[in-house]
C-alpha positions, 0 to 999 in steps of 0.5 A, a space after each residue: 924736267 918733269 916734276 917729282 911725285 911726292 908721297 902727298 901727291 900719290 896719296 891724293 891721286 889714289 884718293 881720287 881714283 878710290 872715290 871715282 871707283 866708289 862712285 862707279 860702284 855705287 852707280 852700278 849698284 843703283 842701276 842694278 837695283 833699278 833694273 832688278 827691283 824698281 823697273 824689273 817689269 818694264 825691262 822684262 816686257 822689253 825682253 819678252 817683246 823680243 822673244 815672247 810671241 802670241 801665236 794663233 792655234 789653227 782650228 780644224 774645219 768640221 768634217 763632211 760625211 755622207 748619210 752613212 757616216 762615210 767621210 766626204 771632206 776632211 781636214 788634214 794637218 800640214 805645215 807652212 814655212 815662213 820667215 822673218 825677212 829682216 833676219 833672213 837677209 842678214 844671212 844671205 849666204 844661206 839663201 841658196 841652201 834655202 832656195 834648194 830646199 824649197 825648190 824655188 829659184 834663188 832670184 825669185 826667193 831673194 826678190 820676195 824677201 827684199 820686197 817685204 824687208 819691212 815685215 816680220 812675217 812672210 810665207 815661204 811655202 804653205 800647206 806642205 807635208 810635215 816631214 818636208 817642213 821639218 827637213 827645212 827647219 832642221 837646216 837651222 837657217 836663221 829667221 825661218 820657222 813653221 806653223 801648223 795649218 790644215 788642208 781640206 781633202 776630198 776622198 771621192 775627188 770629182 765624184 762629189 766635186 759639184 755638191 761639196 765645192 772646195 775651200 781656198 788655202 785659208 780653209 774658207 768655203 768657195 763653192 758648193 756646200 763648203 760655201 753654203 755651210 761655211 759658218 757651220 764648218 769653220 772653227 774658232 782659232 785659238 791663241 798661245 804664248 810661246 818663247 822663241 829663240 833667235 832663229 824663230 824656233 819655239 823653245 817654251 810654251 808659256 801660256 794657253 790664252 784661248 783653246 781652239 774650237 773645231 768646226 761642227 761636222 755636217 752629215 749630208 743626205 747624199 749616199 756616196 754609193 748611189 752618188 758613185 753609181 750615178 757618176 759612173 753611168 753618166 760618164 759612160 753615157 757621155 762617152 758612148 754618145 759623144 755628148 757635151 755635158 750631162 746631169 743626174 739627180 736622185 731624190 728620196 721621195 718620202 723626205 725630199 733628201 738629195 741622195 745623189 747629184 752628179 754632173 759632167 764634165 767635172 773637176 778634182 777639188 783636191 787640185 787647187 790649180 785654176 779649173 775650167 769654169 765650165 767644169 765647176 758648175 753644178 749644172 743640175 742646179 744652175 743650168 736651165 733647159 727647155 724640158 720638152 716632153 717630161 712636162 706633159 705630165 703637168 698638162 695631163 694633171 691639169 686636165 684631170 683637175 678640171 673633172 672633165 677629163 679622165 685617163 680614158 678621155 679620147 683626143 683626136 690627133 689625126 692626121 698627126 699634125 695641127 696648124 696653130 697661127 703660122 706654126 705647125 705642131 707635129 707628132 712623129 706618127 699619126 696616132 689617130 684618136 688617143 686617150 689621155 693615158 696614151 698621150 703620155 705613152 706615145 708622147 703626143 704633142 698634138 694631144 697636149 696642145 689640144 688639151 692646153 687649148 681647152 684649158 684656161 691659161 690661168 689654170 695651167 699657169 697655177 698648176 705649173 707654179 704649184 709644182 715649183 717651176 720658176 722657183 728655187 727648190 729650197 736646197 740653199 745651194 749657192 747660185 741655184 737658178 729658179 728657172 723661168 715660168 713666163 707670166 700668165 699674161 704672156 700666154 697666147 694660144 701659141 705660147 700656151 700650146 708649146 708650154 704644154 709640151 715643154 717649150 717656152 719655159 725653162 727649168 733645172 734638172 733638179 726642179 724636174 726631179 722635185 715635181 716628179 717626186 711630188 707626184 710620187 709622194 701622192 701630190 705633196 711637195 717637199 723642199 729639197 735638202 742636202 742635209 740628212 734628216 732636215 725634215 722639211 714641211 710638205 705642201 699639197 699641190 694636187 689631189 692624192 687621187 689625181 697623183 695616183 692616176 698620173 702614176 698609173 698613166 706614167 707606168 705605160 711609158 715604160 711598158 711595151 708600147 711606151 717610149 721608155 722600155 730601156 728604163 725598166 729595172 728587173 722586178 720593179 714597176 717603173 713610172 716615168 717620162 722621156 723628153 727630147 728638146 731641141 737646143 736654142 741658140 742665136 737665130 732659132 732652134 738648132 738640130 742639136 738636142 737635150 735628151 731627158 728622162 724622169 722616173 719614179 721607182 717602184 711605182 707601187 710605192 715610190 721611193 726614188 725619183 731620178 732625172 737624167 739630162 744628156 746635153 748634145 749627144 753626137 753619135 746618131 741617136 738623141 731621143 730621151 728613151 735611147 740616151 737618158 733612159 738607160 742611165 736611169 735603168 743602170 743607176 736604179 738597178 744598183 741603187 734599189 739593191 743598195 737601199 734594200 727596196 723590196 721588188 714588185 715582182 720577186 721572181 723577175 727580180 731574182 732572175 735579173 731579167 728585163 723585158 726590152 723591146 728589140 730594135 727592128 731593122 730599118 728603123 735607124 736604131 729606133 724602137 717601133 714606137 720611138 719618142 717624138 721629138 718633143 714638139 721640135 717642129 712647132 717653132 718652124 714656120 711652114 710654107 
């Protein structure tokens, strides 16, 4: 039998309940005061830590332009999708929908998230079209968000690839001028404070902590019009002659600025897939070659410096060859007695070797060094080769003779262009530059009078009896030199060739220096005058007009005619006085 509740008991119990409720109410008030007044900052920070984020603000990389302000490399805004794996994996039922939107296999996406479940950030797709990113965000999948980035774009594609190089996905320079000037082009990222909702979407910008600073723009010395001309004609020449590779360099003689530099094969820097390393090299600066007969111009200059030679000094070359130790040096014809000028006109190896034998090796070596052989050209381009100029103590009689016509040393196409530009600049050499108006200091390497004599002698090479008649540009006087060298490989020199032409135009007041190198032509012709000189003619014909360089012969220029020596029957495609093989036989032991 249960005890009966009396009024006294009821009052006691109600009092206990009232006290308990009062204590709980008091506790709630105290707790509220603690949360709202005494410790509000702490709890606000805790709440903000879950919803407030400091986000980086991407900075735009500086634009690269050509000398006329035309864009060569620009950064365009894109979006990158990212996710919080912890939150996203709590909604696995949405993963198939996300995988379809990303065009990614579901197992790969799931595995990627599970492998990074301990992180709060993982990229899903980077640098995509903003509209594509917005379509994914609009799905409202928890834990998925986007952020602004920039992607590098190269309007001229492979035309400028070897000069500019490219950037990686983080917009950092990896090759070429993008790497050389990375610090200049790279901006400083900013920082902002935002509030995100539970799905990672920004609902409020709280504060700008630091504004982003864009990178600095870079104006190059390159003229993209001449660059394209050089690219087009080089590519056409390689296709015509079945050649393996090639390079073209065009310099502004008075300033040392690089107006064009192209190579084949090339690549598209807008495509980030792995490219063949062979196609990524800037061969004009990194690849070395034995230059062949284009170096004879330095042998002639060294002879003139002694004062014992003049342009008319006669050198006997009969019977068209000479023996030196166990080697034989040959010309392709017996030229008999040749003047120093005719040495260049006909490209006589025998005459060059005889001059070298008459000159001190120290003098020859000094002159070659003054013209920059064995040294970089001052461009600052990553990976530029200095070439090889052997130490003077290694110059025996054979070495001295072969170096005199372009064997036994190695240069780059750009070094050859630089030394010819120095001759055209009245004997003053400038450091080369890819930057507009860089203003390098010139250095005297030979007497101006000798430089002018050499220029006059080089004009005969493009004359009716010379080896470079196909280099002529209507209305302009041309000075230049052809070269054809045999390629070396394991076991010695091969029957494979490098075709070279180096020229200056107009010869009356040189404005442009240009070098063409064609590697391993395969269609039956390989002499520099046949393969490389026509590329010079086509590029300079357009380049001189683009730069408004006045012609030497206005009437001929207006008529657009050029005097080309016809190919005669029975010569195998060679003009009557074809370019000698640049001393190819000099390395062969004769019985």
